Each structure stands twice: as structure tokens, then as C-alpha cells.
N, CA, C and O atoms as a DFTB+ gen file, in Angstrom:
704 C
 N C O
     1  1     122.200     -96.313     147.988
     2  2     122.201     -94.873     148.244
     3  2     123.684     -94.327     148.144
     4  3     123.939     -93.307     147.504
     5  1     124.575     -95.008     148.760
     6  2     126.033     -94.635     148.696
     7  2     126.481     -94.724     147.274
     8  3     127.282     -93.869     146.897
     9  1     126.116     -95.554     146.509
    10  2     126.499     -95.786     145.210
    11  2     125.952     -94.505     144.336
    12  3     126.688     -93.869     143.582
    13  1     124.695     -94.243     144.522
    14  2     124.115     -93.021     143.793
    15  2     124.873     -91.736     144.135
    16  3     125.113     -90.903     143.261
    17  1     125.240     -91.579     145.384
    18  2     126.007     -90.457     145.767
    19  2     127.306     -90.405     145.197
    20  3     127.676     -89.348     144.686
    21  1     128.086     -91.444     145.212
    22  2     129.416     -91.717     144.512
    23  2     129.300     -91.318     143.082
    24  3     130.109     -90.509     142.626
    25  1     128.321     -91.841     142.312
    26  2     128.096     -91.501     140.982
    27  2     127.905     -90.076     140.754
    28  3     128.493     -89.516     139.828
    29  1     127.077     -89.420     141.582
    30  2     126.751     -87.958     141.451
    31  2     128.153     -87.254     141.704
    32  3     128.527     -86.336     140.974
    33  1     128.887     -87.708     142.734
    34  2     130.205     -86.874     142.885
    35  2     131.227     -87.046     141.844
    36  3     131.947     -86.101     141.524
    37  1     131.328     -88.213     141.295
    38  2     132.182     -88.533     140.122
    39  2     131.821     -87.651     138.996
    40  3     132.664     -86.992     138.387
    41  1     130.479     -87.645     138.707
    42  2     130.013     -86.929     137.414
    43  2     130.228     -85.417     137.790
    44  3     130.613     -84.697     136.868
    45  1     130.054     -84.909     138.881
    46  2     130.297     -83.498     139.194
    47  2     131.672     -83.171     139.006
    48  3     132.012     -82.193     138.341
    49  1     132.499     -83.962     139.574
    50  2     134.044     -83.694     139.380
    51  2     134.427     -83.704     137.902
    52  3     135.187     -82.837     137.471
    53  1     133.896     -84.714     137.065
    54  2     134.356     -84.852     135.766
    55  2     133.728     -83.540     134.909
    56  3     134.319     -83.020     133.963
    57  1     132.627     -83.176     135.341
    58  2     132.018     -81.944     134.600
    59  2     132.811     -80.660     134.916
    60  3     132.911     -79.740     134.104
    61  1     133.340     -80.650     136.080
    62  2     134.200     -79.488     136.602
    63  2     135.457     -79.593     135.909
    64  3     135.932     -78.548     135.464
    65  1     136.068     -80.661     135.742
    66  2     137.230     -80.777     135.093
    67  2     137.352     -80.403     133.650
    68  3     138.239     -79.685     133.189
    69  1     136.206     -81.055     132.865
    70  2     136.179     -80.835     131.518
    71  2     135.420     -79.617     130.985
    72  3     135.442     -79.353     129.783
    73  1     134.791     -78.923     131.815
    74  2     133.993     -77.788     131.598
    75  2     134.876     -76.614     130.847
    76  3     134.533     -76.152     129.759
    77  1     135.968     -76.218     131.505
    78  2     136.642     -75.195     130.823
    79  2     137.295     -75.454     129.491
    80  3     137.553     -74.529     128.721
    81  1     137.561     -76.717     129.221
    82  2     138.073     -77.162     127.953
    83  2     137.077     -77.031     126.960
    84  3     137.351     -76.472     125.898
    85  1     135.936     -77.489     127.190
    86  2     134.746     -77.457     126.317
    87  2     134.263     -75.906     126.014
    88  3     133.820     -75.553     124.921
    89  1     134.399     -75.151     127.008
    90  2     133.999     -73.722     126.814
    91  2     134.721     -73.006     125.755
    92  3     134.150     -72.157     125.070
    93  1     136.031     -73.335     125.586
    94  2     136.843     -72.625     124.556
    95  2     136.756     -73.352     123.283
    96  3     137.332     -72.790     122.351
    97  1     136.180     -74.455     123.019
    98  2     135.958     -75.200     121.761
    99  2     134.884     -74.581     120.929
   100  3     133.937     -73.993     121.450
   101  1     135.034     -74.716     119.569
   102  2     134.017     -74.312     118.734
   103  2     133.007     -75.481     118.622
   104  3     133.410     -76.600     118.305
   105  1     131.793     -75.256     118.859
   106  2     130.755     -76.312     118.866
   107  2     130.443     -76.700     117.425
   108  3     130.759     -75.961     116.493
   109  1     129.808     -77.886     117.246
   110  2     129.544     -78.386     115.772
   111  2     128.634     -77.349     114.826
   112  3     128.916     -77.143     113.646
   113  1     127.641     -76.800     115.424
   114  2     126.876     -75.895     114.725
   115  2     127.694     -74.658     114.288
   116  3     127.507     -74.119     113.197
   117  1     128.593     -74.239     115.173
   118  2     129.461     -73.037     114.980
   119  2     130.413     -73.431     113.773
   120  3     130.645     -72.653     112.848
   121  1     130.940     -74.699     113.862
   122  2     131.829     -75.216     112.863
   123  2     131.218     -75.157     111.483
   124  3     131.859     -74.752     110.513
   125  1     129.982     -75.562     111.416
   126  2     129.268     -75.311     110.127
   127  2     129.268     -73.967     109.536
   128  3     129.515     -73.817     108.339
   129  1     129.001     -72.981     110.316
   130  2     128.905     -71.677     110.059
   131  2     130.336     -71.173     109.575
   132  3     130.461     -70.501     108.551
   133  1     131.376     -71.534     110.361
   134  2     132.689     -71.228     109.939
   135  2     133.091     -71.804     108.559
   136  3     133.608     -71.109     107.685
   137  1     132.800     -73.201     108.415
   138  2     133.146     -73.758     107.158
   139  2     132.296     -73.193     105.954
   140  3     132.827     -73.058     104.851
   141  1     131.034     -72.880     106.160
   142  2     130.137     -72.257     105.168
   143  2     130.652     -70.914     104.713
   144  3     130.650     -70.530     103.543
   145  1     131.082     -70.256     105.735
   146  2     131.641     -68.834     105.496
   147  2     132.940     -68.918     104.763
   148  3     133.117     -68.320     103.702
   149  1     133.916     -69.718     105.375
   150  2     135.180     -69.867     104.730
   151  2     135.177     -70.383     103.295
   152  3     136.021     -69.989     102.490
   153  1     134.286     -71.212     102.993
   154  2     134.208     -71.721     101.647
   155  2     133.969     -70.502     100.612
   156  3     134.231     -70.668      99.421
   157  1     133.513     -69.391     101.046
   158  2     133.291     -68.272     100.160
   159  2     134.490     -67.196     100.191
   160  3     134.387     -66.083      99.675
   161  1     135.538     -67.619     100.799
   162  2     136.740     -66.841     100.786
   163  2     137.741     -67.347      99.822
   164  3     137.535     -68.439      99.291
   165  1     138.814     -66.661      99.538
   166  2     139.858     -67.183      98.581
   167  2     140.799     -68.158      99.239
   168  3     141.440     -68.961      98.562
   169  1     140.893     -68.095     100.609
   170  2     141.909     -68.995     101.275
   171  2     141.067     -69.820     102.330
   172  3     140.925     -69.422     103.486
   173  1     140.593     -70.836     101.920
   174  2     139.602     -71.553     102.941
   175  2     140.534     -72.001     104.050
   176  3     140.186     -71.676     105.185
   177  1     141.619     -72.666     103.925
   178  2     142.498     -73.263     104.999
   179  2     142.913     -72.132     105.982
   180  3     142.979     -72.394     107.183
   181  1     143.186     -70.930     105.538
   182  2     143.599     -69.875     106.269
   183  2     142.582     -69.518     107.270
   184  3     142.750     -69.479     108.489
   185  1     141.344     -69.224     106.514
   186  2     140.160     -68.679     107.230
   187  2     139.711     -69.824     108.346
   188  3     139.610     -69.495     109.528
   189  1     139.464     -71.086     107.944
   190  2     139.088     -72.102     109.010
   191  2     140.108     -72.243     110.181
   192  3     139.711     -72.343     111.342
   193  1     141.439     -72.249     109.848
   194  2     142.461     -72.172     110.809
   195  2     142.243     -71.133     111.839
   196  3     142.133     -71.424     113.030
   197  1     142.177     -69.884     111.372
   198  2     142.080     -68.619     112.192
   199  2     140.809     -68.734     112.987
   200  3     140.928     -68.540     114.197
   201  1     139.588     -69.022     112.510
   202  2     138.331     -68.911     113.103
   203  2     138.088     -70.025     114.073
   204  3     137.407     -69.846     115.083
   205  1     138.637     -71.170     113.776
   206  2     138.513     -72.432     114.740
   207  2     139.404     -72.212     115.838
   208  3     139.107     -72.743     116.908
   209  1     140.383     -71.561     115.766
   210  2     141.343     -71.321     116.909
   211  2     140.933     -70.152     117.814
   212  3     141.561     -69.921     118.847
   213  1     139.935     -69.451     117.450
   214  2     139.370     -68.270     118.356
   215  2     138.109     -68.677     118.947
   216  3     137.135     -68.981     118.258
   217  1     138.116     -68.686     120.327
   218  2     137.050     -69.060     121.040
   219  2     135.751     -68.259     120.754
   220  3     134.630     -68.759     120.841
   221  1     135.996     -66.991     120.412
   222  2     134.860     -66.116     120.138
   223  2     134.015     -66.530     118.913
   224  3     132.932     -65.998     118.668
   225  1     134.528     -67.444     118.203
   226  2     133.817     -67.906     116.912
   227  2     132.624     -68.753     117.457
   228  3     131.593     -68.801     116.784
   229  1     132.700     -69.338     118.489
   230  2     131.661     -70.250     119.005
   231  2     130.269     -69.594     119.227
   232  3     129.230     -70.252     119.275
   233  1     130.336     -68.174     119.366
   234  2     129.139     -67.430     119.595
   235  2     128.831     -66.406     118.493
   236  3     127.834     -65.685     118.522
   237  1     129.760     -66.391     117.513
   238  2     129.684     -65.402     116.485
   239  2     128.733     -65.678     115.236
   240  3     128.581     -66.807     114.769
   241  1     128.154     -64.618     114.779
   242  2     127.484     -64.630     113.482
   243  2     128.455     -64.316     112.355
   244  3     129.653     -64.477     112.588
   245  1     128.094     -63.912     111.233
   246  2     129.060     -63.618     110.177
   247  2     129.722     -62.226     110.469
   248  3     130.914     -62.067     110.205
   249  1     129.046     -61.316     110.956
   250  2     129.597     -60.083     111.472
   251  2     130.674     -60.330     112.452
   252  3     131.766     -59.772     112.339
   253  1     130.371     -61.240     113.516
   254  2     131.338     -61.617     114.371
   255  2     132.553     -62.200     113.872
   256  3     133.656     -61.904     114.332
   257  1     132.353     -63.109     112.843
   258  2     133.521     -63.711     112.298
   259  2     134.425     -62.627     111.532
   260  3     135.653     -62.642     111.612
   261  1     133.758     -61.757     110.841
   262  2     134.426     -60.697     110.208
   263  2     135.244     -59.901     111.203
   264  3     136.398     -59.612     110.885
   265  1     134.721     -59.481     112.482
   266  2     135.453     -58.790     113.341
   267  2     136.584     -59.469     113.983
   268  3     137.577     -58.852     114.371
   269  1     136.420     -60.891     114.111
   270  2     137.477     -61.732     114.500
   271  2     138.735     -61.571     113.530
   272  3     139.872     -61.264     113.888
   273  1     138.315     -61.832     112.266
   274  2     139.362     -61.757     111.155
   275  2     140.007     -60.303     111.179
   276  3     141.215     -60.208     110.966
   277  1     139.286     -59.229     111.416
   278  2     139.874     -57.971     111.492
   279  2     140.811     -57.805     112.653
   280  3     141.862     -57.174     112.539
   281  1     140.397     -58.418     113.851
   282  2     141.331     -58.516     114.934
   283  2     142.646     -59.267     114.619
   284  3     143.725     -58.843     115.033
   285  1     142.543     -60.310     113.933
   286  2     143.732     -61.043     113.523
   287  2     144.589     -60.186     112.564
   288  3     145.817     -60.212     112.647
   289  1     143.930     -59.414     111.638
   290  2     144.618     -58.632     110.744
   291  2     145.376     -57.580     111.523
   292  3     146.529     -57.260     111.235
   293  1     144.666     -57.036     112.552
   294  2     145.324     -56.032     113.375
   295  2     146.644     -56.450     114.137
   296  3     147.638     -55.732     114.249
   297  1     146.493     -57.733     114.644
   298  2     147.556     -58.369     115.302
   299  2     148.756     -58.702     114.396
   300  3     149.910     -58.604     114.813
   301  1     148.453     -59.103     113.130
   302  2     149.555     -59.386     112.201
   303  2     150.222     -58.082     111.772
   304  3     151.448     -58.025     111.672
   305  1     149.397     -56.981     111.504
   306  2     149.985     -55.680     111.170
   307  2     150.901     -55.135     112.351
   308  3     152.006     -54.628     112.160
   309  1     150.335     -55.294     113.530
   310  2     151.093     -54.903     114.783
   311  2     152.409     -55.537     114.940
   312  3     153.386     -54.873     115.286
   313  1     152.477     -56.893     114.681
   314  2     153.627     -57.688     114.675
   315  2     154.573     -57.398     113.696
   316  3     155.765     -57.462     113.994
   317  1     154.165     -57.038     112.383
   318  2     154.953     -56.596     111.385
   319  2     155.534     -55.252     111.652
   320  3     156.719     -55.032     111.406
   321  1     154.756     -54.362     112.139
   322  2     155.304     -53.064     112.591
   323  2     156.366     -53.179     113.641
   324  3     157.378     -52.486     113.535
   325  1     156.205     -54.026     114.673
   326  2     157.151     -54.224     115.576
   327  2     158.408     -54.879     115.000
   328  3     159.492     -54.511     115.453
   329  1     158.372     -55.748     114.111
   330  2     159.464     -56.298     113.437
   331  2     160.275     -55.256     112.653
   332  3     161.504     -55.219     112.698
   333  1     159.460     -54.342     111.871
   334  2     160.123     -53.320     111.134
   335  2     160.877     -52.435     112.108
   336  3     162.008     -52.066     111.792
   337  1     160.375     -52.082     113.206
   338  2     161.081     -51.135     114.263
   339  2     162.415     -51.945     114.659
   340  3     163.499     -51.362     114.704
   341  1     162.303     -53.139     114.908
   342  2     163.453     -53.851     115.305
   343  2     164.565     -53.919     114.213
   344  3     165.737     -53.757     114.550
   345  1     164.246     -54.142     112.982
   346  2     165.027     -54.047     111.899
   347  2     165.767     -52.710     111.643
   348  3     166.943     -52.619     111.291
   349  1     164.876     -51.642     111.878
   350  2     165.414     -50.315     111.595
   351  2     166.388     -49.933     112.639
   352  3     167.122     -48.972     112.409
   353  1     166.488     -50.598     113.811
   354  2     167.506     -50.348     114.888
   355  2     168.824     -50.991     114.470
   356  3     169.837     -50.674     115.094
   357  1     168.899     -51.850     113.487
   358  2     170.049     -52.445     113.102
   359  2     170.821     -51.667     112.146
   360  3     170.326     -50.619     111.732
   361  1     172.029     -52.059     111.716
   362  2     172.861     -51.444     110.805
   363  2     172.596     -51.800     109.384
   364  3     173.133     -52.800     108.910
   365  1     171.787     -51.034     108.654
   366  2     171.207     -51.474     107.412
   367  2     171.718     -50.637     106.225
   368  3     172.030     -49.478     106.496
   369  1     171.850     -51.048     104.955
   370  2     172.141     -50.463     103.830
   371  2     171.034     -49.373     103.502
   372  3     169.929     -49.468     104.036
   373  1     171.312     -48.388     102.667
   374  2     170.459     -47.394     102.362
   375  2     169.074     -47.786     101.753
   376  3     168.016     -47.317     102.174
   377  1     169.165     -48.687     100.722
   378  2     167.914     -49.282     100.052
   379  2     166.950     -49.984     101.031
   380  3     165.727     -49.842     101.024
   381  1     167.671     -50.771     101.889
   382  2     166.817     -51.575     102.835
   383  2     166.183     -50.676     103.918
   384  3     165.048     -50.829     104.369
   385  1     167.044     -49.741     104.268
   386  2     166.511     -48.751     105.379
   387  2     165.295     -47.961     104.764
   388  3     164.279     -47.751     105.426
   389  1     165.450     -47.533     103.466
   390  2     164.458     -46.730     102.810
   391  2     163.105     -47.588     102.656
   392  3     161.988     -47.105     102.839
   393  1     163.338     -48.840     102.318
   394  2     162.219     -49.739     102.093
   395  2     161.460     -49.832     103.490
   396  3     160.265     -49.587     103.649
   397  1     162.326     -50.212     104.438
   398  2     161.638     -50.402     105.831
   399  2     161.028     -49.155     106.272
   400  3     159.967     -49.275     106.885
   401  1     161.499     -47.949     106.076
   402  2     160.834     -46.751     106.486
   403  2     159.521     -46.443     105.805
   404  3     158.560     -45.924     106.373
   405  1     159.571     -46.856     104.372
   406  2     158.292     -46.823     103.718
   407  2     157.243     -47.721     104.278
   408  3     156.071     -47.381     104.438
   409  1     157.752     -48.918     104.573
   410  2     156.849     -50.057     105.148
   411  2     156.290     -49.577     106.470
   412  3     155.125     -49.839     106.767
   413  1     157.054     -48.904     107.252
   414  2     156.588     -48.353     108.568
   415  2     155.526     -47.351     108.365
   416  3     154.609     -47.284     109.184
   417  1     155.572     -46.567     107.347
   418  2     154.553     -45.536     107.136
   419  2     153.192     -46.377     106.595
   420  3     152.059     -46.071     106.966
   421  1     153.431     -47.306     105.811
   422  2     152.296     -48.024     105.228
   423  2     151.604     -48.838     106.379
   424  3     150.379     -48.831     106.498
   425  1     152.334     -49.459     107.127
   426  2     151.713     -50.210     108.244
   427  2     151.049     -49.331     109.324
   428  3     150.073     -49.706     109.975
   429  1     151.640     -48.157     109.463
   430  2     151.009     -47.171     110.346
   431  2     149.559     -46.760     109.786
   432  3     148.599     -46.557     110.530
   433  1     149.517     -46.667     108.435
   434  2     148.239     -46.422     107.746
   435  2     147.152     -47.587     108.159
   436  3     146.028     -47.336     108.594
   437  1     147.633     -48.776     107.968
   438  2     146.899     -50.051     108.313
   439  2     146.418     -49.902     109.672
   440  3     145.221     -50.009     109.940
   441  1     147.373     -49.639     110.600
   442  2     146.932     -49.581     112.121
   443  2     146.160     -48.423     112.587
   444  3     145.362     -48.543     113.517
   445  1     146.371     -47.242     111.949
   446  2     145.708     -45.991     112.330
   447  2     144.448     -45.652     111.488
   448  3     143.595     -44.874     111.914
   449  1     144.367     -46.212     110.378
   450  2     143.220     -45.830     109.601
   451  2     142.366     -47.089     109.064
   452  3     141.167     -47.146     109.334
   453  1     142.957     -48.046     108.341
   454  2     142.255     -49.197     107.880
   455  2     141.536     -49.973     108.849
   456  3     140.329     -50.173     108.716
   457  1     142.275     -50.477     109.931
   458  2     141.722     -51.336     110.880
   459  2     140.508     -50.538     111.732
   460  3     139.393     -51.041     111.873
   461  1     140.843     -49.351     112.226
   462  2     139.769     -48.655     112.929
   463  2     138.448     -48.445     112.053
   464  3     137.322     -48.496     112.548
   465  1     138.698     -48.207     110.723
   466  2     137.563     -48.024     109.813
   467  2     136.794     -49.333     109.639
   468  3     135.565     -49.374     109.579
   469  1     137.576     -50.379     109.563
   470  2     136.849     -51.710     109.321
   471  2     135.969     -52.074     110.523
   472  3     134.829     -52.521     110.395
   473  1     136.648     -51.826     111.850
   474  2     135.938     -52.293     112.944
   475  2     134.666     -51.427     113.241
   476  3     133.629     -51.943     113.659
   477  1     134.801     -50.042     112.998
   478  2     133.683     -49.092     113.197
   479  2     132.576     -49.509     112.232
   480  3     131.415     -49.634     112.622
   481  1     132.968     -49.735     110.899
   482  2     132.021     -49.941     109.970
   483  2     131.175     -51.258     110.226
   484  3     129.959     -51.311     110.045
   485  1     131.939     -52.292     110.660
   486  2     131.192     -53.585     111.038
   487  2     130.311     -53.437     112.253
   488  3     129.241     -54.036     112.357
   489  1     130.800     -52.611     113.179
   490  2     130.045     -52.405     114.414
   491  2     128.739     -51.539     114.110
   492  3     127.718     -51.712     114.776
   493  1     128.806     -50.625     113.108
   494  2     127.779     -49.805     112.783
   495  2     126.785     -50.443     111.664
   496  3     125.707     -49.926     111.372
   497  1     127.256     -51.553     111.117
   498  2     126.326     -52.341     110.145
   499  2     126.651     -51.652     108.778
   500  3     125.732     -51.559     107.965
   501  1     127.754     -51.216     108.498
   502  2     128.131     -50.643     107.145
   503  2     129.275     -51.271     106.541
   504  3     130.372     -50.723     106.436
   505  1     128.958     -52.595     106.089
   506  2     130.023     -53.462     105.577
   507  2     130.862     -52.896     104.404
   508  3     132.022     -53.284     104.264
   509  1     130.316     -51.988     103.554
   510  2     130.935     -51.627     102.382
   511  2     132.201     -50.933     102.761
   512  3     133.174     -51.087     102.022
   513  1     132.306     -50.164     103.861
   514  2     133.552     -49.411     104.232
   515  2     134.465     -50.413     104.814
   516  3     135.678     -50.362     104.610
   517  1     133.859     -51.399     105.594
   518  2     134.728     -52.364     106.198
   519  2     135.475     -53.257     105.037
   520  3     136.645     -53.631     105.109
   521  1     134.744     -53.473     104.161
   522  2     135.406     -54.317     102.944
   523  2     136.500     -53.475     102.265
   524  3     137.590     -53.977     101.992
   525  1     136.219     -52.267     102.010
   526  2     137.313     -51.372     101.397
   527  2     138.408     -51.255     102.360
   528  3     139.542     -51.225     101.882
   529  1     138.272     -51.182     103.677
   530  2     139.253     -51.012     104.548
   531  2     140.241     -52.242     104.621
   532  3     141.465     -52.108     104.648
   533  1     139.598     -53.424     104.648
   534  2     140.278     -54.700     104.606
   535  2     141.113     -54.786     103.386
   536  3     142.270     -55.201     103.449
   537  1     140.535     -54.390     102.221
   538  2     141.115     -54.533     101.019
   539  2     142.407     -53.567     101.065
   540  3     143.486     -53.950     100.613
   541  1     142.240     -52.366     101.605
   542  2     143.391     -51.290     101.663
   543  2     144.464     -51.916     102.440
   544  3     145.620     -51.845     102.023
   545  1     144.189     -52.513     103.516
   546  2     145.394     -53.218     104.266
   547  2     146.025     -54.080     103.435
   548  3     147.251     -54.035     103.528
   549  1     145.575     -54.870     102.631
   550  2     146.354     -55.847     101.674
   551  2     147.001     -55.060     100.696
   552  3     148.086     -55.464     100.278
   553  1     146.494     -53.937     100.229
   554  2     147.239     -53.191      99.173
   555  2     148.487     -52.523      99.908
   556  3     149.586     -52.482      99.354
   557  1     148.275     -52.021     101.134
   558  2     149.446     -51.427     101.779
   559  2     150.577     -52.528     101.893
   560  3     151.744     -52.263     101.603
   561  1     150.159     -53.816     102.343
   562  2     151.193     -54.837     102.472
   563  2     151.848     -55.167     101.188
   564  3     153.037     -55.482     101.197
   565  1     151.164     -55.122     100.065
   566  2     151.725     -55.341      98.682
   567  2     152.632     -54.146      98.359
   568  3     153.694     -54.314      97.759
   569  1     152.214     -52.956      98.754
   570  2     153.056     -51.736      98.457
   571  2     154.272     -51.942      99.287
   572  3     155.370     -51.756      98.763
   573  1     154.187     -52.298     100.498
   574  2     155.477     -52.544     101.379
   575  2     156.473     -53.442     100.616
   576  3     157.654     -53.132     100.458
   577  1     155.900     -54.604     100.145
   578  2     156.737     -55.542      99.529
   579  2     157.424     -54.942      98.374
   580  3     158.580     -55.280      98.120
   581  1     156.806     -54.086      97.662
   582  2     157.246     -53.514      96.413
   583  2     158.220     -52.307      96.662
   584  3     158.764     -51.730      95.720
   585  1     158.425     -51.934      98.047
   586  2     159.291     -50.957      98.481
   587  2     160.851     -51.298      98.419
   588  3     161.734     -50.452      98.564
   589  1     161.062     -52.639      98.188
   590  2     162.446     -52.984      98.140
   591  2     162.831     -53.337      96.728
   592  3     162.102     -53.982      95.975
   593  1     164.015     -52.879      96.418
   594  2     164.561     -53.178      95.039
   595  2     165.005     -54.569      94.881
   596  3     164.868     -55.159      93.809
   597  1     165.568     -55.144      95.990
   598  2     165.888     -56.549      96.031
   599  2     165.071     -57.436      96.955
   600  3     163.851     -57.329      97.081
   601  1     165.775     -58.256      97.547
   602  2     165.031     -59.144      98.667
   603  2     164.434     -58.271      99.732
   604  3     165.016     -57.313     100.241
   605  1     163.153     -58.706     100.042
   606  2     162.504     -57.956     101.113
   607  2     162.512     -58.789     102.446
   608  3     162.027     -59.919     102.475
   609  1     163.047     -58.228     103.490
   610  2     163.095     -58.920     104.782
   611  2     161.721     -59.141     105.326
   612  3     161.587     -59.818     106.345
   613  1     160.613     -58.579     104.672
   614  2     159.271     -58.622     105.197
   615  2     158.285     -59.482     104.370
   616  3     157.073     -59.371     104.555
   617  1     158.817     -60.368     103.428
   618  2     158.063     -61.089     102.487
   619  2     156.969     -61.917     103.272
   620  3     155.776     -61.829     102.983
   621  1     157.405     -62.652     104.191
   622  2     156.511     -63.589     104.878
   623  2     155.462     -62.894     105.709
   624  3     154.316     -63.335     105.784
   625  1     155.874     -61.775     106.349
   626  2     154.860     -60.982     107.127
   627  2     153.887     -60.290     106.094
   628  3     152.669     -60.286     106.272
   629  1     154.455     -59.744     105.077
   630  2     153.570     -59.034     104.072
   631  2     152.454     -60.042     103.550
   632  3     151.260     -59.769     103.424
   633  1     153.086     -61.301     103.259
   634  2     152.094     -62.279     102.628
   635  2     151.012     -62.574     103.557
   636  3     149.849     -62.621     103.156
   637  1     151.359     -62.799     104.905
   638  2     150.435     -63.164     105.882
   639  2     149.385     -62.053     106.076
   640  3     148.211     -62.367     106.274
   641  1     149.741     -60.864     106.031
   642  2     148.758     -59.669     106.092
   643  2     147.837     -59.649     104.854
   644  3     146.626     -59.443     104.947
   645  1     148.471     -59.872     103.700
   646  2     147.696     -59.968     102.507
   647  2     146.692     -61.083     102.578
   648  3     145.542     -60.904     102.180
   649  1     147.089     -62.212     103.068
   650  2     146.213     -63.353     103.167
   651  2     144.925     -63.012     103.972
   652  3     143.778     -63.107     103.535
   653  1     145.288     -62.607     105.194
   654  2     144.203     -62.228     106.252
   655  2     143.315     -61.156     105.643
   656  3     142.092     -61.302     105.654
   657  1     143.888     -60.090     105.113
   658  2     143.129     -59.023     104.536
   659  2     142.187     -59.520     103.505
   660  3     141.046     -59.059     103.513
   661  1     142.544     -60.462     102.560
   662  2     141.638     -60.894     101.460
   663  2     140.527     -61.830     102.182
   664  3     139.373     -61.864     101.754
   665  1     140.907     -62.516     103.199
   666  2     139.885     -63.357     103.846
   667  2     138.881     -62.393     104.555
   668  3     137.668     -62.579     104.460
   669  1     139.394     -61.398     105.240
   670  2     138.492     -60.502     105.966
   671  2     137.598     -59.839     105.022
   672  3     136.396     -59.746     105.274
   673  1     138.103     -59.378     103.961
   674  2     137.322     -58.665     102.905
   675  2     136.247     -59.541     102.373
   676  3     135.122     -59.079     102.184
   677  1     136.550     -60.854     102.109
   678  2     135.607     -61.802     101.613
   679  2     134.472     -62.098     102.549
   680  3     133.317     -62.221     102.142
   681  1     134.799     -62.204     103.737
   682  2     133.752     -62.405     104.769
   683  2     132.858     -61.163     104.886
   684  3     131.630     -61.258     104.895
   685  1     133.492     -60.031     104.973
   686  2     132.677     -58.742     104.970
   687  2     131.740     -58.682     103.822
   688  3     130.588     -58.274     103.968
   689  1     132.240     -59.106     102.617
   690  2     131.453     -59.013     101.436
   691  2     130.196     -59.820     101.462
   692  3     129.239     -59.559     100.732
   693  1     130.219     -60.874     102.379
   694  2     129.001     -61.610     102.460
   695  2     127.850     -60.802     103.282
   696  3     126.671     -61.156     103.300
   697  1     128.314     -59.786     103.887
   698  2     127.359     -58.920     104.552
   699  2     126.688     -57.859     103.744
   700  3     125.769     -57.183     104.207
   701  1     127.184     -57.707     102.451
   702  2     126.637     -56.621     101.566
   703  2     125.280     -57.071     100.972
   704  3     124.659     -56.325     100.215
């Protein structure tokens, strides 16, 4: 009887210890949905990496995966906007300052128009507008990159936003 009680207690403690870790992990069935979905995007590795690292993916359908990707797009655009603001506080040459100011306007459009439209469209079940909004975010990032006559200080950030926007648009396209 004591042995049975000991086994029960050990099992209970182990379940308690390991439960939080397993709750954040993506389960095997969910991994298959992520992989099947990401295979239909232009950047499989980017897609899988982002979705597997987000615990919301474990309970998400394709619409949920699209919303997660749009959230990541928002985070990347916000990070880029903050970086632009930091750079603009520095002592910059005219061309670089003009390029950064242009990029600030473009990323403001991403954050104030494209992202909210994409989220609302997905929540309302209208993926056509969500796809266009995700594509527009990528276009804005490309336009930002083109705002510089020489080297852009935002190349890495712009590429990241373009990559996530193309993956988000591809996932949304699956809902059409």
C-alpha cells in the first residue's frame, strides 16, 4: 500500500513539473498542420520556425495560423519603426534622413492600415482583403528599401518584414 501511494505521489509531482512545459509545445497533430500549411508558402523554413515557436499554434486552424503570422508581421513592423525613430535621433546626412523619414511614413501605413485591415478581414472571414493587406505590407517594406540612394540601414529589417508578409499572404491565400 505504501509503495502504491509513493508511486502515485511521484507521478503527481512529475506531472506537475512537466505540465507547464508541455502546454507551450506544439503537439504532433498541430505540427502536421503547420508543416502542410508552410509547404504552400514561399519560405517554408521561416514559416515553420515562426509558427512552431508560438504556443497559440497548438490550437490554431489555418485562420489562426494566418492571424499568428500577421501578429508577427506587426511585431516586426513595430520593431522597424522603433529602430527608424532611434536612427532619426542621430546626426544623419540629408539623403539618409530623407530615406528614414520616408520609411517612417511607409511603416506607419503598415501599422495603421495594413495590419488592422488584415486582422479585421481574417476575423470577419474575408481573406481576400487580408491577403491584399499582407501583400501591401511587403510592398511598403520594399518601397522603404528603395528610399535610399545608397546603402540602406534598414535592409535586414525590410527583408524580414517582406519575408513575413509573403508568408502571411500565402497562408491567407489558402483560405480563399
